[in-house]
C-alpha positions in Angstrom: -14.7 -5.3 -30.2 -12.4 -8.1 -31.7 -8.9 -6.3 -30.2 -8.9 -7.8 -26.9 -8.8 -11.1 -28.2 -5.8 -13.5 -28.6 -6.7 -14.9 -32.7 -7.2 -11.4 -33.1 -3.9 -9.9 -31.5 -2.2 -12.9 -33.3 -3.6 -12.4 -37.1 -2.8 -8.2 -36.8 1.2 -9.5 -36.0 1.0 -11.8 -38.9 -1.3 -9.8 -41.6 -1.6 -6.5 -40.8 -5.1 -4.6 -39.8 -7.2 -5.3 -42.6 -10.2 -3.7 -41.0 -8.2 -0.3 -40.4 -6.3 -0.6 -44.0 -9.7 -1.4 -45.5 -11.4 1.9 -43.7 -8.3 3.8 -44.9 -9.0 3.1 -48.6 -12.4 3.7 -48.1 -11.9 7.1 -46.5 -9.3 7.8 -49.1 -11.9 7.1 -52.1 -14.3 9.4 -50.4 -12.6 11.8 -50.1 -11.2 11.4 -53.8 -15.2 10.9 -55.3 -16.7 13.7 -53.0 -15.7 17.0 -55.4 -17.0 14.8 -58.4 -20.1 13.4 -57.1 -21.2 16.3 -55.3 -23.3 16.5 -52.0 -25.2 13.1 -51.3 -28.7 13.9 -53.3 -31.1 14.2 -49.7 -29.2 17.3 -49.2 -29.7 18.7 -52.6 -33.1 20.7 -53.1 -35.6 19.8 -54.5 -34.3 16.2 -55.1 -37.1 13.4 -55.0 -36.3 10.2 -55.3 -36.4 8.2 -58.9 -39.7 8.3 -59.9 -40.6 11.5 -58.7 -43.1 10.8 -55.7 -41.5 11.6 -52.1 -41.5 8.4 -50.5 -45.1 8.3 -48.0 -44.8 6.6 -44.6 -41.2 6.8 -44.2 -41.4 3.0 -45.7 -39.8 2.9 -49.9 -42.9 1.2 -52.2 -43.0 -2.6 -52.2 -40.6 -4.2 -55.4 -42.7 -6.0 -58.2 -42.4 -9.6 -57.6 -40.2 -11.7 -59.8 -41.4 -13.1 -63.4 -42.9 -16.9 -63.1 -39.5 -19.0 -64.8 -40.7 -21.1 -67.4 
């Protein structure tokens, strides 16, 4: 999307392609942590959302209201 704009090209020339650098670092961290954390919870057999009850209707339960401030 931004690759075709002159300002983006100038910023990349001056500062480097930061989005590409961030994406690469995120992928490196993901590869490092995946063996330690295991598969995502939704792919584990018998996994249910916190609280023990499966989500019904595809929507999580409503969050409790914030307490009133004094």
